[in-house]
ZAKEBA-169176 format. One record per residue (C-alpha): residue number from 1; residue in one letter; x, y, z. Coordinates in steps of 0.2 Angstrom, whole numbers, plus 5000, padded with zeros to 4 digits. Example, Ala and Ser with C-alpha at 12.3 -4.5 7.8 and 13.67 -1.06 7.14 Angstrom:
! residues 2
+------+------+------+------+------+
: tivo : sepa :    x :    y :    z :
+------+------+------+------+------+
:    1 :    a : 5062 : 4978 : 5039 :
:    2 :    s : 5068 : 4995 : 5036 :
+------+------+------+------+------+
//
This chain:
! residues 277
+------+------+------+------+------+
: tivo : sepa :    x :    y :    z :
+------+------+------+------+------+
:    1 :    m : 4833 : 5044 : 5131 :
:    2 :    t : 4816 : 5047 : 5139 :
:    3 :    g : 4812 : 5059 : 5153 :
:    4 :    a : 4823 : 5073 : 5146 :
:    5 :    g : 4813 : 5086 : 5156 :
:    6 :    g : 4816 : 5079 : 5173 :
:    7 :    q : 4830 : 5083 : 5185 :
:    8 :    l : 4840 : 5067 : 5180 :
:    9 :    g : 4835 : 5069 : 5162 :
:   10 :    r : 4842 : 5087 : 5161 :
:   11 :    a : 4858 : 5081 : 5169 :
:   12 :    l : 4860 : 5067 : 5157 :
:   13 :    v : 4857 : 5079 : 5142 :
:   14 :    d : 4872 : 5089 : 5149 :
:   15 :    v : 4883 : 5074 : 5151 :
:   16 :    l : 4879 : 5065 : 5135 :
:   17 :    g : 4881 : 5080 : 5124 :
:   18 :    d : 4881 : 5076 : 5105 :
:   19 :    r : 4880 : 5057 : 5109 :
:   20 :    l : 4862 : 5060 : 5113 :
:   21 :    v : 4852 : 5056 : 5097 :
:   22 :    f : 4835 : 5058 : 5104 :
:   23 :    g : 4829 : 5065 : 5121 :
:   24 :    p : 4811 : 5069 : 5121 :
:   25 :    t : 4801 : 5076 : 5136 :
:   26 :    h : 4785 : 5068 : 5141 :
:   27 :    d : 4775 : 5079 : 5130 :
:   28 :    r : 4784 : 5072 : 5115 :
:   29 :    l : 4784 : 5054 : 5119 :
:   30 :    d : 4771 : 5046 : 5130 :
:   31 :    i : 4779 : 5029 : 5135 :
:   32 :    r : 4762 : 5023 : 5140 :
:   33 :    d : 4759 : 5021 : 5122 :
:   34 :    a : 4768 : 5005 : 5115 :
:   35 :    e : 4767 : 5010 : 5097 :
:   36 :    q : 4774 : 5027 : 5101 :
:   37 :    a : 4788 : 5019 : 5111 :
:   38 :    r : 4792 : 5007 : 5097 :
:   39 :    e : 4792 : 5020 : 5083 :
:   40 :    a : 4803 : 5032 : 5093 :
:   41 :    i : 4816 : 5020 : 5096 :
:   42 :    a : 4816 : 5011 : 5079 :
:   43 :    g : 4817 : 5028 : 5071 :
:   44 :    h : 4833 : 5033 : 5079 :
:   45 :    d : 4842 : 5016 : 5079 :
:   46 :    p : 4851 : 5019 : 5096 :
:   47 :    d : 4865 : 5009 : 5104 :
:   48 :    v : 4858 : 5012 : 5121 :
:   49 :    v : 4841 : 5017 : 5127 :
:   50 :    i : 4840 : 5026 : 5144 :
:   51 :    n : 4824 : 5027 : 5153 :
:   52 :    a : 4824 : 5042 : 5165 :
:   53 :    a : 4805 : 5045 : 5164 :
:   54 :    a : 4795 : 5040 : 5179 :
:   55 :    y : 4779 : 5043 : 5189 :
:   56 :    n : 4787 : 5049 : 5206 :
:   57 :    k : 4773 : 5057 : 5216 :
:   58 :    v : 4774 : 5045 : 5231 :
:   59 :    d : 4758 : 5050 : 5240 :
:   60 :    r : 4747 : 5053 : 5225 :
:   61 :    a : 4751 : 5035 : 5219 :
:   62 :    e : 4741 : 5029 : 5233 :
:   63 :    s : 4725 : 5036 : 5225 :
:   64 :    e : 4732 : 5034 : 5207 :
:   65 :    p : 4740 : 5017 : 5207 :
:   66 :    g : 4734 : 5014 : 5189 :
:   67 :    e : 4743 : 5029 : 5183 :
:   68 :    a : 4759 : 5024 : 5192 :
:   69 :    l : 4759 : 5007 : 5185 :
:   70 :    a : 4755 : 5013 : 5168 :
:   71 :    i : 4771 : 5024 : 5168 :
:   72 :    n : 4783 : 5014 : 5180 :
:   73 :    a : 4778 : 4997 : 5174 :
:   74 :    a : 4769 : 4996 : 5157 :
:   75 :    g : 4779 : 5010 : 5150 :
:   76 :    v : 4795 : 5002 : 5155 :
:   77 :    l : 4790 : 4985 : 5147 :
:   78 :    y : 4786 : 4994 : 5131 :
:   79 :    l : 4803 : 5003 : 5131 :
:   80 :    a : 4812 : 4987 : 5135 :
:   81 :    r : 4804 : 4978 : 5121 :
:   82 :    a : 4807 : 4991 : 5109 :
:   83 :    a : 4825 : 4993 : 5114 :
:   84 :    a : 4827 : 4974 : 5112 :
:   85 :    e : 4819 : 4974 : 5095 :
:   86 :    a : 4832 : 4988 : 5090 :
:   87 :    g : 4847 : 4978 : 5097 :
:   88 :    a : 4850 : 4992 : 5110 :
:   89 :    l : 4855 : 4991 : 5128 :
:   90 :    f : 4841 : 4996 : 5139 :
:   91 :    v : 4845 : 5006 : 5155 :
:   92 :    h : 4832 : 5009 : 5168 :
:   93 :    v : 4832 : 5019 : 5184 :
:   94 :    s : 4823 : 5013 : 5199 :
:   95 :    t : 4822 : 5017 : 5218 :
:   96 :    d : 4826 : 5013 : 5236 :
:   97 :    y : 4808 : 5013 : 5239 :
:   98 :    v : 4807 : 4995 : 5233 :
:   99 :    f : 4813 : 4990 : 5250 :
:  100 :    d : 4803 : 4990 : 5267 :
:  101 :    g : 4816 : 4998 : 5278 :
:  102 :    e : 4817 : 4984 : 5290 :
:  103 :    k : 4836 : 4982 : 5288 :
:  104 :    s : 4849 : 4992 : 5298 :
:  105 :    e : 4863 : 4991 : 5286 :
:  106 :    p : 4864 : 4996 : 5267 :
:  107 :    y : 4853 : 4986 : 5255 :
:  108 :    l : 4862 : 4975 : 5243 :
:  109 :    e : 4856 : 4972 : 5225 :
:  110 :    d : 4851 : 4954 : 5230 :
:  111 :    d : 4841 : 4958 : 5245 :
:  112 :    t : 4823 : 4954 : 5243 :
:  113 :    p : 4812 : 4969 : 5238 :
:  114 :    r : 4796 : 4972 : 5249 :
:  115 :    p : 4789 : 4989 : 5244 :
:  116 :    l : 4777 : 4997 : 5256 :
:  117 :    g : 4766 : 5008 : 5245 :
:  118 :    a : 4759 : 5010 : 5227 :
:  119 :    y : 4774 : 5020 : 5221 :
:  120 :    g : 4787 : 5007 : 5227 :
:  121 :    i : 4776 : 4993 : 5220 :
:  122 :    s : 4775 : 5001 : 5203 :
:  123 :    k : 4794 : 5004 : 5202 :
:  124 :    r : 4797 : 4985 : 5207 :
:  125 :    a : 4785 : 4980 : 5194 :
:  126 :    g : 4796 : 4990 : 5182 :
:  127 :    e : 4811 : 4981 : 5187 :
:  128 :    m : 4802 : 4965 : 5184 :
:  129 :    m : 4796 : 4970 : 5167 :
:  130 :    v : 4814 : 4973 : 5162 :
:  131 :    e : 4819 : 4956 : 5168 :
:  132 :    s : 4805 : 4948 : 5159 :
:  133 :    v : 4811 : 4954 : 5142 :
:  134 :    g : 4827 : 4945 : 5144 :
:  135 :    a : 4837 : 4956 : 5133 :
:  136 :    p : 4854 : 4965 : 5138 :
:  137 :    s : 4849 : 4978 : 5152 :
:  138 :    l : 4856 : 4988 : 5166 :
:  139 :    v : 4844 : 4993 : 5181 :
:  140 :    v : 4851 : 5006 : 5192 :
:  141 :    r : 4843 : 5009 : 5209 :
:  142 :    t : 4846 : 5026 : 5217 :
:  143 :    s : 4839 : 5036 : 5231 :
:  144 :    g : 4832 : 5054 : 5236 :
:  145 :    v : 4837 : 5062 : 5219 :
:  146 :    i : 4840 : 5081 : 5220 :
:  147 :    g : 4847 : 5093 : 5207 :
:  148 :    p : 4846 : 5111 : 5200 :
:  149 :    g : 4829 : 5115 : 5195 :
:  150 :    g : 4822 : 5100 : 5205 :
:  151 :    s : 4807 : 5089 : 5200 :
:  152 :    r : 4794 : 5099 : 5190 :
:  153 :    a : 4781 : 5087 : 5195 :
:  154 :    k : 4784 : 5090 : 5214 :
:  155 :    g : 4787 : 5109 : 5212 :
:  156 :    g : 4806 : 5108 : 5214 :
:  157 :    s : 4818 : 5097 : 5223 :
:  158 :    f : 4816 : 5094 : 5242 :
:  159 :    v : 4830 : 5107 : 5245 :
:  160 :    d : 4822 : 5120 : 5234 :
:  161 :    r : 4806 : 5118 : 5243 :
:  162 :    i : 4814 : 5120 : 5260 :
:  163 :    l : 4824 : 5135 : 5255 :
:  164 :    m : 4808 : 5143 : 5248 :
:  165 :    r : 4798 : 5140 : 5263 :
:  166 :    a : 4812 : 5146 : 5275 :
:  167 :    r : 4814 : 5162 : 5265 :
:  168 :    a : 4795 : 5165 : 5266 :
:  169 :    g : 4796 : 5163 : 5285 :
:  170 :    e : 4785 : 5147 : 5285 :
:  171 :    p : 4787 : 5135 : 5299 :
:  172 :    l : 4798 : 5120 : 5294 :
:  173 :    r : 4793 : 5103 : 5301 :
:  174 :    v : 4804 : 5088 : 5294 :
:  175 :    v : 4804 : 5070 : 5297 :
:  176 :    d : 4819 : 5063 : 5307 :
:  177 :    d : 4816 : 5045 : 5306 :
:  178 :    q : 4819 : 5040 : 5288 :
:  179 :    r : 4837 : 5037 : 5284 :
:  180 :    f : 4843 : 5037 : 5265 :
:  181 :    a : 4857 : 5043 : 5254 :
:  182 :    p : 4854 : 5059 : 5245 :
:  183 :    t : 4859 : 5058 : 5227 :
:  184 :    y : 4864 : 5073 : 5216 :
:  185 :    a : 4857 : 5071 : 5199 :
:  186 :    p : 4873 : 5077 : 5189 :
:  187 :    d : 4883 : 5065 : 5199 :
:  188 :    l : 4871 : 5051 : 5195 :
:  189 :    a : 4871 : 5055 : 5177 :
:  190 :    v : 4890 : 5054 : 5176 :
:  191 :    a : 4889 : 5037 : 5185 :
:  192 :    l : 4876 : 5030 : 5173 :
:  193 :    v : 4886 : 5035 : 5158 :
:  194 :    a : 4902 : 5027 : 5166 :
:  195 :    l : 4892 : 5011 : 5169 :
:  196 :    i : 4887 : 5010 : 5151 :
:  197 :    e : 4904 : 5013 : 5145 :
:  198 :    r : 4910 : 4999 : 5157 :
:  199 :    d : 4897 : 4987 : 5149 :
:  200 :    a : 4889 : 4985 : 5166 :
:  201 :    r : 4873 : 4973 : 5166 :
:  202 :    g : 4861 : 4968 : 5178 :
:  203 :    l : 4856 : 4978 : 5194 :
:  204 :    v : 4867 : 4991 : 5202 :
:  205 :    h : 4865 : 5003 : 5217 :
:  206 :    v : 4871 : 5021 : 5214 :
:  207 :    t : 4870 : 5035 : 5227 :
:  208 :    n : 4881 : 5049 : 5234 :
:  209 :    d : 4892 : 5044 : 5248 :
:  210 :    g : 4885 : 5045 : 5266 :
:  211 :    s : 4867 : 5045 : 5273 :
:  212 :    c : 4856 : 5056 : 5283 :
:  213 :    t : 4838 : 5059 : 5287 :
:  214 :    w : 4827 : 5072 : 5279 :
:  215 :    h : 4829 : 5083 : 5294 :
:  216 :    e : 4848 : 5082 : 5293 :
:  217 :    l : 4846 : 5086 : 5274 :
:  218 :    a : 4835 : 5101 : 5277 :
:  219 :    v : 4847 : 5108 : 5291 :
:  220 :    t : 4862 : 5106 : 5280 :
:  221 :    a : 4854 : 5114 : 5265 :
:  222 :    l : 4849 : 5129 : 5275 :
:  223 :    e : 4867 : 5131 : 5283 :
:  224 :    r : 4875 : 5129 : 5266 :
:  225 :    a : 4863 : 5142 : 5258 :
:  226 :    g : 4866 : 5154 : 5273 :
:  227 :    v : 4848 : 5154 : 5278 :
:  228 :    s : 4844 : 5155 : 5296 :
:  229 :    a : 4828 : 5146 : 5301 :
:  230 :    p : 4823 : 5133 : 5314 :
:  231 :    v : 4818 : 5116 : 5308 :
:  232 :    e : 4807 : 5105 : 5320 :
:  233 :    a : 4812 : 5087 : 5319 :
:  234 :    i : 4796 : 5076 : 5319 :
:  235 :    r : 4791 : 5058 : 5316 :
:  236 :    s : 4784 : 5051 : 5300 :
:  237 :    e : 4767 : 5048 : 5309 :
:  238 :    d : 4766 : 5066 : 5313 :
:  239 :    l : 4763 : 5070 : 5295 :
:  240 :    a : 4749 : 5057 : 5292 :
:  241 :    l : 4754 : 5055 : 5274 :
:  242 :    p : 4745 : 5043 : 5263 :
:  243 :    a : 4760 : 5033 : 5258 :
:  244 :    r : 4771 : 5023 : 5270 :
:  245 :    r : 4790 : 5026 : 5268 :
:  246 :    p : 4804 : 5014 : 5273 :
:  247 :    r : 4813 : 5020 : 5289 :
:  248 :    y : 4830 : 5014 : 5282 :
:  249 :    s : 4833 : 5013 : 5263 :
:  250 :    v : 4852 : 5017 : 5262 :
:  251 :    l : 4859 : 5007 : 5247 :
:  252 :    s : 4876 : 4998 : 5247 :
:  253 :    t : 4886 : 5005 : 5232 :
:  254 :    a : 4899 : 4991 : 5234 :
:  255 :    r : 4895 : 4983 : 5217 :
:  256 :    y : 4896 : 5000 : 5208 :
:  257 :    r : 4913 : 5002 : 5215 :
:  258 :    s : 4918 : 4985 : 5210 :
:  259 :    l : 4913 : 4989 : 5192 :
:  260 :    g : 4926 : 5003 : 5192 :
:  261 :    g : 4913 : 5017 : 5193 :
:  262 :    p : 4920 : 5034 : 5197 :
:  263 :    p : 4917 : 5038 : 5216 :
:  264 :    l : 4902 : 5049 : 5220 :
:  265 :    r : 4907 : 5062 : 5232 :
:  266 :    p : 4899 : 5064 : 5250 :
:  267 :    w : 4881 : 5071 : 5248 :
:  268 :    r : 4886 : 5087 : 5258 :
:  269 :    e : 4898 : 5092 : 5245 :
:  270 :    a : 4885 : 5089 : 5232 :
:  271 :    i : 4873 : 5100 : 5241 :
:  272 :    a : 4886 : 5114 : 5242 :
:  273 :    e : 4888 : 5113 : 5223 :
:  274 :    m : 4870 : 5113 : 5220 :
:  275 :    l : 4868 : 5129 : 5230 :
:  276 :    r : 4882 : 5137 : 5221 :
:  277 :    a : 4874 : 5133 : 5204 :
+------+------+------+------+------+
//
């Protein structure tokens, strides 16, 4: 497994336990290096290779498209090829940001991807790299991942950052026009392992149940944490961020349910557990 230091990677380490034969952080395995990827996988003879590593800085990707592609596309290709050479199933995690947000109902796996920015383009390219290898694979798209400890690259999860700013007395302004399905990293890890155990292949969407805007998520997190602070609802345009985001990127989990995957609880319940951890 790659990306063991990220919020999903840490959750996978917990779920897999002694089944995990190799779980390097990015400082031990640079997936941008094809030979490193090949040697790491060949040297451990795994049955399954899970790629939880990713470049996930959405706005910075607009000025660093090459770096985003190196990790999210080229690195994925190297891992998928190495997994195929080792005879291992390759499992890759992708994102709802491969869509443009023009739908008003949950996106299905066979809906046409139309990413809006460099990050989404790089993640869609990664999906295509997996397809190009033509070996057994499972690509899981998810959305708005949060978890204990958060994303180190982003300075903690969205929930962590909101609580930190609220407790510091900083003003909170959060967009209320982007709807998605928050996904709790430990729940996603359980779902990924369940899909592998059920021999799932192809493309599958996995998120916690329900949807919300970032403003709704912020308000709910503050309420569950017992922190009183006003949160101003604003439009995406008010932030003038470099990258465009889809206005609606809720993913349908119908295929996941049809494969017998364990139900993922409502996102509000997951937030409550996260804040108790």
